[in-house]
C-alpha positions in Angstrom: -4.3 -39.7 -8.2 -6.3 -40.0 -11.4 -4.3 -43.1 -12.5 -5.0 -44.8 -9.1 -8.7 -44.3 -9.4 -8.8 -45.6 -13.0 -6.7 -48.6 -12.1 -9.0 -49.5 -9.3 -12.1 -49.1 -11.5 -10.5 -51.6 -13.9 -8.8 -54.0 -11.5 -11.7 -54.7 -9.1 -14.3 -55.7 -11.7 -11.7 -57.7 -13.6 -10.7 -59.5 -10.4 -14.3 -60.7 -10.0 -14.5 -61.7 -13.7 -11.3 -63.8 -13.4 -12.6 -65.5 -10.3 -15.9 -66.4 -11.9 -14.1 -67.6 -15.0 -12.0 -69.9 -12.9 -8.8 -68.1 -13.7 -6.3 -66.6 -11.3 -7.7 -63.3 -10.1 -4.1 -61.9 -10.0 -4.4 -61.7 -13.8 -6.5 -58.6 -13.3 -3.4 -56.8 -11.9 -1.9 -56.9 -15.4 -4.6 -54.5 -16.5 -2.8 -51.7 -14.4 0.1 -51.8 -16.9 -0.4 -48.7 -19.2 -1.6 -49.3 -22.8 -0.9 -53.0 -23.2 -2.1 -54.4 -19.9 -5.8 -54.3 -20.6 -5.3 -55.8 -24.1 -3.4 -58.7 -22.6 -6.1 -59.4 -20.0 -8.8 -59.1 -22.7 -7.0 -61.6 -24.9 -6.6 -64.1 -22.1 -10.2 -63.8 -21.2 -11.3 -64.1 -24.8 -9.2 -67.0 -25.9 -8.4 -69.1 -22.8 -10.8 -72.0 -21.9 -12.9 -71.0 -18.9 -12.6 -73.9 -16.4 -15.7 -72.7 -14.5 -18.0 -73.4 -17.5 -19.5 -76.8 -17.5 -19.2 -77.1 -21.3 -15.5 -75.9 -21.4 -14.3 -79.4 -22.2 -16.3 -79.4 -25.5 -14.6 -77.8 -28.5 
């Protein structure tokens, strides 16, 4: 039960962050994978261009 609560506390905010960043919100479900999932989502959010940003086209 503890794992389900923690997963929901991670997935729900990440779902909203991915939506606002213009990425697929289903990416947040990867965070439910133990140990490596949250690192993968963080890396994608950190290094992927965010299409929702107006200055995303600039380098």
